[in-house]
C-alpha positions in Angstrom: 81.7 120.7 99.3 81.5 118.3 96.4 83.4 115.8 98.5 81.1 116.7 101.7 78.6 116.4 100.5 79.0 112.8 99.1 80.1 111.9 102.3 76.7 112.7 104.1 74.6 111.7 100.9 76.1 108.3 100.9 74.7 108.2 104.6 71.5 110.3 104.5 70.7 108.2 100.7 69.6 105.6 103.1 67.2 108.0 105.0 65.8 109.9 102.3 66.2 110.5 98.9 68.5 114.1 99.7 69.4 116.5 97.0 73.2 117.1 96.6 72.6 120.1 98.6 74.2 118.7 101.7 72.5 117.8 105.5 69.5 121.5 105.7 67.0 121.1 106.9 63.5 120.6 106.3 62.8 124.3 105.9 63.3 126.4 102.3 65.5 128.8 103.2 66.7 130.3 100.2 69.3 133.0 101.7 
C-alpha cells in the first residue's frame, strides 16, 4: 500500500497536504 499511496500522494500532494492515508474522503470514519 506504500507504493500505491506514494503515487497518489505525489498527485494529491500538489492539491492538498494529505497524509499517507491514501485517497480518503474528508470524513473521519474509523472502521
